[in-house]
DONUMAR-599150 format. One record per residue: residue in three letters; x negated, y, z of N, C-alpha, C, O, CB in turn. Coordinates in steps of 0.001 Angstrom, whole numbers, plus 524288, in hexadecimal, padded with zeros to 5 digits. Glycine has a CB too. Layout:
BEGIN
ALAXYZXYZXYZXYZXYZ ...
***
This chain:
BEGIN
MET81B09D8344C53A181AF9D7CA7C5369818FED7A9EC54AD815E0D78F7C516881AB2D7A14C50AC SER8184ED7884C59D2814E8D7754C5AF581161D7477C5CC8812BBD6FE1C5C3E8150BD7886C5B72 VAL80B8DD74FFC5FA5807B0D74FCC5D3A8078FD6E0AC5C7280A4DD6B38C5F3680310D7854C6046 GLU804AFD6C57C591C805A0D6912C54767FE7CD65B5C573C7FAE5D680AC596D80656D6D97C4C5F ASP7FEE2D5F5FC55C97FD21D5C5FC580D7F7CED5DB6C57F67F475D5D53C5B657FE9AD581DC56A8 ARG7F787D5FCCC52417EF5BD5F3CC51CA7EEBCD62A3C55C37EC65D60C0C59847EAF3D61F6C4B2C TYR7F076D6860C56507EC5ED6A03C5A347EC24D674BC5E107E7C3D6570C5EC87ECB0D6EA2C5C0B PHE7EF5FD6628C61307EC49D6214C65EC7E8E2D5E4BC63BC7E4D1D6025C61F57F060D5E67C6977 ASP7E962D59ECC63697E59FD5863C5F467E013D5AF6C5E3B7DBADD590EC5E9F7E84FD58F6C5AC7 GLY7E1A4D5FA7C5CD97DA85D61CCC5A247DB21D65E9C5EDC7DC72D6A7CC5E2E7D951D658FC517D LEU7DA62D646CC62117D7DAD6479C68A57D4F3D6171C6A457D06AD6210C6BC07DAF8D63EAC6CAB TYR7D93CD5B49C69FB7D802D5853C6D487D193D56C9C67F67CDB0D544AC694F7DDE7D5356C6F79 ALA7D209D581CC64CC7CD1CD54C7C603D7C852D582DC62C67C443D5904C60557CDF5D562BC5767 GLY7C90BD5996C66B67C35FD6047C69477C36ED5C27C6DD77C1E9D57A7C6D127C640D6A30C6BB4 SER7C435D5CE0C6FE37C369D5BB6C77437C8E2D5784C78237CD49D57FFC76437C477D6371C7C6D ASP7C671D52B2C7C397CAAAD516CC7ED17CCE9D5342C82967CF99D505EC85557CA6ED4E32C7FD4 ASP7CC5ED58AEC83BA7CE67D5D81C893B7D037D61ADC85657D056D65F1C879C7C866D60A5C8E64 PRO7D194D61E5C80BA7CF61D6820C7DE67D35ED6E44C80BA7D2F9D7292C7E9E7D132D6796C750C TRP7D865D6CEDC87A97D8A5D6F17C88787D3B2D7189C8E6B7D3B3D7579C912E7DD17D6E2EC8768 ALA7D082D6D41C8E247CCBFD6C7BC90CB7CDEAD6B00C96D87C9E3D6A2CC99557C9DDD70B4C8FFE PHE7D36ED6A6CC9A2E7D820D681BC9B607D231D6771CA2C57D2E4D69CECA6E67DB90D60E9C9589 ARG7CD5FD639BCA1957CC8AD6381CA2D47C7FED64BFCA6217C6FBD6203CA9F37CE3FD6255CA187 GLN7C5BFD67F3CA51C7C1B6D6A77CA3CA7C303D7290CA75D7C0B7D7532CAAAA7C1A5D6969C9BC0 ARG7C691D7312CA4DB7C93DD7BA2CA75D7CAC6D76FECAD697CC2ED7275CAE2F7D364D812CCA1B6 TRP7C941D7C24CB0AA7CE66D7E12CB3937D07DD7F74CB42D7D24DD7F4ACB8A07CFC2D7EDDCB55E TYR7D38DD83B4CAEA67D9ACD85F9CAE957DCF4D7FE2CAC887E1BFD8038CAC607DA9FD8C64CA8FA GLU7DAE8D7B5DCAB427DAD2D7848CAA4A7DD19D7266CAFA07E16CD704FCAFE17D63DD7975CA7FC GLN7D8E2D717BCB2977DCC8D7132CB7DE7DC3ED736ACBC7E7DAE0D71D4CC0D27DD58D6CB8CB9A3 ARG7DD69D76EACBAFC7DF54D7BA4CC0D77E5F9D7A06CBE0C7E8ABD781ACC1897DC44D85CDCC087 LYS7E931D7A6FCB8587EBF7D7AC8CB67E7EED3D752ECB7CA7F275D7490CBAE17EA85D7CAECB245 ARG7ECC1D71F3CB53C7EEEED6DB1CB9127EEF8D6A2FCBDFA7F0EDD65CECBE507EF09D6B98CB77C ALA7EB53D6E1ECC3637EAEFD6C9ECC4C57F14ED70E1CC8887F407D6ECECCBE97E58BD6AFECC4B2 ILE7F1F8D75A2CC6F77F6C1D78A4CC7CE7FC18D7563CC6407FFB3D7541CC96E7F64CD7DE4CC467 THR7FC98D723BCC04580029D70A0CBCA8801AFD6A38CC12080650D68FCCC1907FCD6D6FFACB526 LEU7FE71D67A5CC34B7FEB5D63E4CC7E3801FED65BDCCD8B80594D63BECD00C7F8A6D62C7CC95A ALA7FE16D6BAACCE4580140D6B0CCD41B8060FD6E7ECD3888097FD6EF4CD6DD7FD7FD6D4ACD9CD ALA805DFD7125CCE5580CA4D745DCCD04810E6D6F71CCC38814FFD7145CCA7D80CD6D78D2CC5AE LEU8113AD6971CCCFA81274D65AFCCE358168DD6694CD18281487D66C7CD5DE80EEAD6336CCF94 PRO81E2CD67AACD23B81EA9D691ACD78981E29D618ACD90881FC8D60F0CDD8482583D6D80CD94C ARG81C64D5BE6CD67981C94D57D5CDB2181B1FD55DCCD83881B86D5593CD36F8209BD55A9CDE68 PRO81794D52EACDD9A814C6D50AACDCC4812CDD48D3CD93D80F09D45F8CD85A81475D5265CE0D0 ARG81958D492ACD88D815FAD43F9CD32881AFFD4525CD1B381EE9D45A2CD4748136CD3B9FCD42E TYR81A85D457FCCD9A81E9AD42C6CC7FC82162D3D20CC7678206CD39EDCCADC81AEDD424FCC2CB ARG8235CD3C46CC4FC826C9D35D2CC332821D5D346BCBD3B81E80D312DCBBFF830C6D3748CBFEB SER82457D3961CBB20824D0D3883CB61F81F76D3DE4CB3D281EF7D419FCB6CF82C48D3944CB436 ILE81CEFD3DD7CB02C81C0BD4331CAE0581C1AD4379CA7DF81C95D3F7CCA53B816AED453ECB009 PHE81BBDD4705CA6528199DD47F4C9F7D81694D4B47CA0128166AD4E4BCA3D081D85D49F8C9AAA GLU81313D4B24C9B8D80E76D4E36C9A5581110D4FD3C957D8122DD4B7EC93BA80883D4B48C99F4 PRO8125BD5250C92FC81174D544AC8D9080BC0D55BDC8BB980888D54A0C8F1F814A8D58FFC8CF8 GLY809D9D57ACC87C580493D56FDC88F87FE8BD551FC8BB57FA57D5716C8CF6804E5D58AFC8906 CYS80010D5244C8BAF7FAA6D516CC91957F517D5324C8F2A7F15FD5491C91DC7F95ED492BC9427 ALA7F517D52DBC8AB07EEC2D556CC88BA7ED9ED50C0C8AD97F080D4CE7C8ACD7EB39D5BBFC8B50 ASN7E8D7D5119C8CF87E29BD4BD6C8E6F7E57ED4A53C92CB7E2BAD4703C94EA7DA69D4E59C9095 GLY7E9ABD4AE2C95777EB6BD48D2C993E7E7B2D4ABBC9F087E6D2D47DFCA2CB7EB92D4301C979D GLU7E58DD5187C9E387E547D5215CA4657E7E6D5182CA7A37E7C4D4E1ACAB077E480D5541CA5F4 LEU7EC18D566FCA6C47F263D5697CAAE97F303D4EE3CAA6A7F171D4B61CAD4D7FA60D5BB1CA649 SER7F51BD4EE3CA6E97F749D48D3CA8F57F3E9D4516CABC37F69FD415BCAD1F7F8F5D4576CA457 GLY7EF8DD449ACAD0D7ED55D4319CB1457EF29D4470CB6BA7F010D4190CBA7A7E903D447BCB0AE GLU7EF85D4A67CB6177F0BED4B47CBABB7F851D4D07CBDAB7FABCD4EC8CC1707EC84D4F89CBB1B LEU7F8C3D4AD4CB8618016ED488FCBB348013BD44C5CBAD6805A5D4307CBB9F80830D49B5CB80A ALA7FC67D3F51CB95A7FFBAD3B54CBA767FDBED3957CBF477FE63D34C4CC09E80027D376CCB651 GLN7FB29D3CE9CC21A7FAAAD3B73CC54B7FF6DD3DFDCCB187FF5ED3CD2CCFC27F556D3BF3CC4D3 ARG80293D413ACC8718088ED4251CCB0980E23D40ACCC9D781257D42DBCCAAC8095FD470ECCAC8 CYS80C23D3976CC6528112BD393ECC3F78109AD3353CC44280C3FD3165CC4E58123ED3C4CCBE03 ASP81490D3099CC3D9817C2D2C4BCC25D8149AD29FBCBC4981115D26BBCBBDD81EABD2EB0CC1AE ARG81723D2CC2CB87981567D2CC9CB41B81576D300FCB1CA8196FD32B4CB25F81682D2A64CB207 LEU8111AD324FCAD7280FD0D3662CAB9C80E70D3557CA51F809FED33BFCA43A80B97D3864CAF1D LEU810F8D35E9CA1E68123FD36A9C9C2C810AED3C02C99F7813DED3F86C993581824D35F3C9B4E CYS80C7DD3C4FC992A80B66D4164C951C80897D4036C8F0680692D3BFCC8DEF806F9D459FC986A CYS808CAD4351C8C8480773D4220C87F980582D44EBC847E8025AD474EC873980A3FD408FC8660 ASP804CAD46F2C7F5180261D4B96C7D2B80342D47C7C774180438D435CC759F7FB39D4DDFC7FE9 THR801BDD4EFAC752B8011DD4E86C6C1F7FE98D4B83C6A787FFB2D47F1C67717FE2BD5325C67FC ALA7F657D4DF2C6E7F7F48CD4B0DC6A6F7F2A5D4617C6D407F300D449DC71D07F055D4DFFC671B THR7F009D439CC67FA7ECCCD3E2BC696A7E8B8D3F31C6FA27E8A9D3CB6C73C07E7E6D3CA7C6311 ALA7E5B0D43EEC6DD87DF04D424EC715F7E14DD4389C78167DF84D422CC7C567D7B6D489AC6F14 ALA7E74BD4797C76267E9ACD46E3C7C3A7E8D7D43ACC7FA17E6B9D4311C83E77EE07D4643C7C9E VAL7EBD7D4113C7B947F014D3BD4C7E6A7EC46D37F7C81A87EBF0D374AC86687F3A4D3748C78DB GLN7E8F7D3531C7C9A7E5CED33C3C7D527E04CD34CFC836F7DE92D31E8C86DC7E591D34ACC78C0 LEU7DF40D3B47C81A97DCB6D3A55C86837E011D3A75C8BB87DE56D3866C8FB57D8A2D3E21C86E1 ALA7E5B3D3D4FC8B987E95FD3CFAC8FCD7E9F8D36C9C92E97EA3AD3557C977D7EEDDD3ED0C8D25 GLN7EA04D345AC8E137EB3DD2D06C920A7E66ED2B08C94087E772D26FEC966F7ED88D26BBC8D99 ILE7E30DD2BBBC941C7DCFCD2C12C941A7DCB4D2FBCC99437DAADD2D6EC9CF77D9F7D2EF5C8E01 ARG7DE3CD34C1C9A4A7DFD1D34D3C9DDA7E21DD331ECA3697E087D31FACA7CD7E06FD35B2C9C73 LEU7E718D33A8CA0717E96FD2FA7CA3647E82ED2A5ACA4977E910D294DCA9337ED0FD2F47CA1D1 SER7E771D28D0CA37B7E520D20E3CA2E57E4EDD1FDECA97F7E52ED1BDDCAC267DC06D1F3CC9F1C PRO7E48DD237ECAA547E4A4D1EDECB2FE7E857D1E6ECB4C47E8C0D1B6FCB8817E209D213CCB980 PHE7ED84D21BFCB2857F40BD2465CB3037F4EFD1DA2CAF927F353D1CB2CAB247F668D2CF8CAE37 ASP7F7A3D1A0DCB2D57FA9AD1887CB11C80024D1B83CB06E80162D1BE8CABCD7FA36D14EFCB314 HIS80221D1CB8CB267809B2D1FF4CB061806F0D23C8CADDB80A3DD2747CADCB80F6CD2366CB63F ALA80333D2581CABC180494D29F4CA76580123D278CCA2E37FD0FD2503CA2A4802ABD30F1CA926 HIS805F3D2A3EC9E4880516D287DC9A948061ED2CBAC956580A69D2EE3C9583807BDD23F6C9B01 VAL80258D2E34C9090800E4D3134C8B79801AED2EFAC882A80024D2ACAC865E7FC78D32CCC8A81 GLU8071AD34F8C8603807AFD3108C8079806CDD35C2C7DEA805D4D39B5C807980DE6D2D32C7E9A GLN80728D35D6C768580462D3857C734A80C7DD3AF0C71D781051D3810C716D7FF23D33DBC6E22 ARG80C59D412BC717481139D41BEC70508106ED46C0C6E2E80CBCD49B7C6F0081517D410CC7488 ARG81535D478CC6AAE815A2D4BBBC67BF81C74D4F50C6B3F82112D4E01C6B8A815F1D48F5C6029 LEU81931D542BC6D3A81E27D554EC716981F44D5A84C6D3981C4CD5C40C69DD81C69D56EEC79B8 PRO82403D5C1BC6E8B82A38D5821C714382CF3D55D8C6D6D831A6D55E6C6E7282F78D5BC4C7464 ALA82BEED53D9C696882E45D4F10C66F282D78D4AFDC66C882F85D47F9C63A582EA8D4EE5C63A4 GLU8276CD48C3C6D188280ED435CC6E8E826DCD4405C74FE822D0D43DDC7796823BBD3F10C6B02 TRP82C03D44C7C762F82B05D4616C7D7782E54D42D6C7CC883138D4164C793882C11D4C14C81D0 PRO82D1AD416EC829682D62D3923C851E8320ED3B75C86A683322D4001C87C88283FD34E0C8B9B GLU83554D3661C866B83BA9D356FC89AA83CC7D35D8C8E6A84106D360CC90A983DC9D30BCC897C GLU837EFD35FAC901983830D33E2C950B8377FD378CC99E68345CD3B1AC99178347DD3004C9526 LYS8395CD377DC9DFA83BD7D3BF8CA2DD83788D3C62CA64883635D3812CA7F18418FD39E2CA6D4 PHE83414D412ECA86683135D4283CAABF833DED473CCB11B837B2D4A18CB08E82DC0D4460CA616 ASP83166D46F0CB54C8300FD48EFCB81882D62D4F84CB6FA82DFED5448CB71482DABD452CCB9C3 LEU82A3AD4B31CB5F582608D5072CB31A82403D515FCAD1882181D4E02CAABF8206ED5007CB5BB ILE82573D5688CAACA82317D588CCA6A38203FD5A33CA653820F4D5E63CA89582438D5A74CA4B8 VAL81878D59EECA333814C5D5F57CA6AF813CCD603CC9FA68116DD5D38C9CC080D0CD5D8ACACC2 PHE81743D66E4C9DB7815F6D6888C991C81186D6C5DC9B32812A8D7071C9D7C81AC3D6AD8C95B5 SER80C58D6AC6C9A3F8075CD6C6AC9920804FED6D5CC95ED80175D6A84C94578052ED6AD9C9A16 GLU806B2D7353C933F7FF9AD755EC8E3A80396D722FC8BE1801F0D6DB1C8B697F653D72C7C8ECC ILE808F9D72CFC89EC80B43D6F6DC857780F72D7565C828080F4DD76C3C7DE480FC5D6882C88B1 GLY8114DD76CAC84EC81648D78DBC822D815C9D7BA0C7F9181A03D7D1CC7DD1819B6D7AACC843D TYR8113BD7E52C7D5A81071D8322C7CF380D0CD814DC75F480B29D840CC727D80CB4D863DC8327 TYR80DADD7BAEC769580A16D78E1C7001810B8D790AC6D8781108D78E5C68BC805A7D6F5DC704B LEU813C8D7935C6F5B81A10D7949C6D7A81BEED7B3FC6BAE81ACED7F06C6E6F81D26D796FC6F33 ASP81FFBD7DD6C673A82022D81A5C63EC827C6D82F0C69E082961D832EC6E678201CD7F33C5A84 SER828D1D832BC64F082E41D8554C691883351D82B8C6AE0835C6D82AAC6F02830CCD89ABC66BE ALA833DDD80C8C66A08350AD7B07C64E6834E8D7538C69278385ED72E4C6B8B830A2D7A30C607F ASP83036D7495C68B482E61D7178C697082E59D7243C700E82CD4D6DBFC70B982A32D7115C660C LEU82EA1D7396C739482BB5D7733C782D8325FD75B4C7A99833D9D73C4C7EBE828C6D7FAFC768B THR8357BD77C5C758583B19D773DC792B83D7CD72D3C788C841BFD7221C7AAB83F73D7B25C7810 ALA83A95D6E12C74C283C42D6957C76AD8391CD685CC7BC083B30D6779C7FFE83B9CD6504C728E ALA83423D6899C7AF283423D650AC801C8337BD669AC83BA82FD0D6590C86A98315CD61ABC80BC ILE83903D6B50C84DD83929D6D87C8B9383DFED6A62C8BC183FB1D68C9C8FF5839D7D7551C8D9F GLN840D6D6933C8649844DED64DAC85928444BD6118C8818845FCD6003C8C778456CD62F4C812B HIS8411FD5E47C849783F33D595AC880483D1AD5785C8BE383CF2D52C5C8C9D83D56D5793C86DB ILE83B1ED5ADFC8F1083844D5B08C954B83C68D5D00C991683C07D5D05C9DE1832ABD5F84C95D9 ALA842E1D5FABC94728467ED6144C99D48484BD5B96C997484A0CD5AE2C9DE084C0AD66E4C9999 ASP8490AD5644C965A84BBED509DC92C08486BD4EC2C986A84ACBD4E0FC9C898494ED4DE7C8A17 SER8422FD4E0BC97E383EBAD4AFEC99A283FABD4BF3CA2DA83F23D4881CA629837CFD4DBEC9594 LEU840B1D5039CA37583E82D508FCA8D7844D4D4D12CA90B8486FD4BC9CA62183CAAD57C7CAC9B THR8422AD4C81CB1BA843BDD46B6CB5BF8478AD4AFCCB56584681D4E07CB1D184052D4379CBC82 ALA84D51D4C94CB92284FDCD4CEECBD1E84D8FD52ACCBEBE84F86D570ECBE8984F38D4809CC0CD ASP847B7D507DCC0BE845A8D53B6CC44783F95D5484CC29783BC7D53ECCC57884689D5163CC9E0 GLY83F91D565ACBC0383A02D56D9CBA8D837F1D5CACCB98F83A03D6044CBBFF83929D539CCB594 GLN8366BD5D0BCB83A8314FD6034CB86882D62D6013CB23482BEED5CECCAEE082D9CD5D3DCBDD0 LEU82CFAD65FECB38E829F2D66B8CAC3F82664D69D7CB06982758D6AFBCB4FB82E00D6B33CA4D0 LEU820A7D6B23CAC5681C4ED706ACAF3581B29D6E0ECA9AC81C41D6AA1CA67A8171BD709CCB644 ALA81871D71F3CAAB981954D76EFCA421814E7D7A6BCA48B81643D7F07CA4A281FF7D7C2ECA3EA CYS80ED0D7979CA4E580C33D7B3CCA2C680943D7D12C9D83808B0D7A35C99B280B82D7A1FCA477 HIS80740D82F6C9DEA8062CD85EAC989B80278D8A80C9AC2802FFD8DB2C9E5080C25D8865C9553 TRP7FD50D892AC96047FA1AD8E71C94A37FC0CD9265C93627FF11D91E3C8FAC7F70DD8E4DC911B ARG7FB99D96BAC95117FDE9D9D18C941A7FBEED9E57C8FD47FE94D9CF1C8C107FC69DA1CCC982C PRO7F78FDA0DBC8EB77F994DA1B5C8A017F6DCD9DE5C86FF7F4B1D99A5C879A7F921DA713C8826 PRO7F880DA343C81397FC8EDA288C7B6D7F416D9C7EC7A097EF60D9C0BC7AE27FE5EDAD8DC7451 ILE7FA20D9974C76ED7F51CD963DC74657F48CD959FC71487F818D9288C704A7F3D3D92A2C74D5 ASP7F14CD965FC6C147F0DDD98C4C66E37F557D91ECC65DC7F562D8E9CC69587E887D9A4BC6356 GLY7F7FBD914EC61937FADED8E19C600E7FF5AD8BE2C609F8019DD88A0C5DE77F94ED8C35C6014 CYS80093D8E19C64B7803EBD8CEBC69DC805E0D8F64C6915804B6D940BC68BA802FFD8CCDC6EC8 PRO80E40D8B30C67BC81408D8EA3C660281463D91EBC69D281605D9657C68E1819EFD8B72C659C LEU812B4D903DC6FC681734D9464C73EE81045D9414C77DE80BF5D91FDC777582024D8FF8C7840 ASN812F2D975EC7B2080F55D9814C7DC7811A6D97C7C852A815CCD99B9C86A080CEED9D8BC7B35 ALA80E46D9547C88508100CD93D8C8F0881638D9628C8F7D81A63D93ECC905880B4DD97D8C9489 ARG814DFD9B91C8E8881BE9D9E18C917C81E2FD9B85C9041820B1D9842C92BE81F59DA337C9043 GLN81DCFD9CC0C89318221FD9A6AC896D8251FD9390C891E82979D9188C89638234BD9D19C865E VAL821AFD929EC88AC8205ED8C90C87638260BD8DC5C8FE482AC9D8D24C90628151AD890EC86F4 HIS82277D8F37C937482517D8CABC983582A13D8FFAC97A782DBED8D4BC993A821C0D8D2FC9E65 ASP82C1CD95D8C95AE83054D96A9C95BC83379D93FBC920A83808D9541C92E283099D9AEDC95B1 ARG8334ED9237C8FF18374ED8D2DC89368375FD8947C8E6183BE7D8837C8F96831BFD8945C8052 ILE83387D86E4C91B9836ECD82D0C95E583924D8527C9B4C83BF2D8290C9E38832E8D7DE0C97E1 HIS83793D8A5FC9C5083BF8D8AD6CA1B283FA4D8A8FC9EB184170D8619C9EAC83C7ED902BCA5F1 GLU842BDD8EA7C9AB3845CAD902EC976F849E1D899AC93F884E7AD8A20C92A984151D9431C9385 THR847A5D859EC9362849A2D8318C90CE84966D7EF4C964B84D9DD7CAAC95FE8473BD825CC8B0F LEU846F5D7D29C9A77847BFD77F5C9C4584AD2D79BECA06184B8DD75F0CA33B842DCD7461C9DAD GLY84D1DD7DC7CA23D850BBD7F46CA6CE84D92D7C66CAB2E84E3DD77A6CAB888576DD7D2ACA631 LEU84B65D7DF3CAD59847DED7AF8CB1828463AD7DDBCB714841E5D7FEACB6BF8427AD79A0CAE9C PRO84851D7E5BCBB47846CBD7F8DCC09283F85D8087CBD7483DF8D7EB4CB9498488AD793FCC655 ARG83C8ED83DCCC13E83660D83AFCBDE4834C3D8561CC3F4835ABD8998CC6158346DD8911CB71D LEU831EBD808BCC63E830CBD804FCC97C82C87D81DDCCDC282C72D8253CD28B8318ED7DFFCC89B VAL826F5D82C6CC72A82286D8380CC9BD8210BD8A14CC27D82065D8AEDCBDCD81D7FD7B00CCAEE LEU82169D8BA7CC6AF81CB6D90ADCC02381844D9244CC3A681820D9473CC7EF820A2D997ACBCBB HIS81441D903FCC00C80E22D93CECBFFA80D96D92FBCBA7980F0CD9023CB6E280805D9141CC3F4 GLN80954D98D5CBC15805E5D9C7CCB66780373D9C4CCB82A80195D99F9CBBF080612DA1A3CB3A6 GLU80270DA082CB41F7FA29DA312CB5727F933DA347CB0E07FBDDDA0CDCADBA7F432D9E96CB8C8 ALA7F566DA61ACAF817F50FDA9CACAAE67F42BDA5EBCA6D77F5BCDA6CACA2617F074DAE62CAB2A ASP7F0F3DA03BCA8667EE2DD9CC9CA2267F591D9868CA2DD7F718D96CCC9E997E427D9698CA3D3 PHE7F788D97A1CA5757FBF2D92FDCA42680086D9434CA9FC7FFBBD961ECAE537F82DD8AF6CA437 ILE80597D91E1CA7358090AD9199CAA1A80D00D8B72CAAE980F5AD8862CA80B80B7BD960FCA850 LEU80C6DD8BCACADE8810D9D84BBCB10181306D861ECB34E811F5D899FCB66B80F1ED7F75CB4B8 GLU8172BD83E5CB2C381CE3D83D7CB51981F26D7F81CB43081E3CD7D2DCB0158206DD87B8CB33B ILE823D5D7CD7CB93882591D7835CB8C482BF1D7989CBA1182E50D7D6BCBBA08224CD7417CBC8D TRP82CF1D75C5CB9038357AD774BCB83B83642D70EBCB9398356BD6DEBCB59083962D7A40CAEF4 SER837A6D6F40CBD8783BFFD6B28CBF88841F1D6BC5CBDA2843A5D6F87CBB2983C3AD6B82CC5B9 ARG844E5D672ECBF5684890D64DDCBFCD84B1ED6480CC69984F60D6508CC8C3846F0D6032CBD13 GLU845F3D635BCC802846FAD631DCCDBB84427D6A6DCCEB983FCAD6BEECCD61842CDD5C77CD178 PRO848DBD6DF6CD1AE8476FD72ACCD35E844F0D74A0CD79A8443FD7923CD91D84A74D7490CD35F ARG8441FD71E4CD8B5842CDD7208CDFF383CFFD740BCE13A83CBBD7150CE52D8430BD6B01CE319 SER8390BD7618CE12983612D7836CE3C383374D741BCE49383646D7037CE467837A7D7AFBCE773 VAL82C23D729ACE60282929D6C3ECE73882B9AD6E31CF01082C11D6AFBCF39B81D69D6BF1CE494 ALA82C37D7283CF04A82D7AD71B0CF464832E1D739ECF6E983201D75E5CFB0E829C8D7301CF664 ALA83724D7371CF5E6839BAD7153CF62E83D5FD6D97CF716840CBD6D34CFA7183918D71F2CF58F LEU83BC9D6A4CCF2BF8385FD638CCF226838A4D6220CF64A83AD4D5E1ECF7CB831FED6292CF092 GLU83564D66B2CF9ED83292D61F1CFF34832F8D63A2D022882F8DD6329D058282D54D5FE1D002D GLY838D2D67D7D036183AB7D69CBD06CE83882D6DE9D0AF98398FD6E66D0FA483C18D665ED084E LEU8345CD7151D07068325BD7585D095D8362BD7903D084E8350FD7CC8D0B1382D46D7709D07D4 ARG83C94D7AA8D045B83C38D7F7DD046B844ADD7EEED031184752D82ECD02A68367AD828CCFF1F 
***
């Protein structure tokens, strides 16, 4: 069974930054790697499900013309709305995924630290929604903590393997460390260098 909303509500009951996104160098560095890994300098429309308190969202907002974020926890949505208030093109909504997936199309979906909270059936449904939501040149970035997490149905490797098998798109980026794995799949298979005529 996917992790229930009350788990996330409980985390925010004690802190407005339960994963210490602002304090930990690990999190700051991972955000920097995430942003550097993006194959394009700018996107038309980005969707970030599971945005938490909006720390990564604030950086993504500077790389796109439109940003849609969502989270299942009420407190997270409120915090992300505050974090994104300087950006008129950024919107935060409360949604429970995969059932409440948005109908729009995006040229980047950032699926970060969310997949292992879903059970196998919900993850497969989310990946299908991702496939349906990507534009003709759309990209998916997935990033997950590799050590097992108590109470989570899946681990990072299972999530990324399922994405790769189900999505069936070329993988442009693979970055793996002891702590996390980050991958990007794209409907545009050419590398950054190829697109710029370097090869």
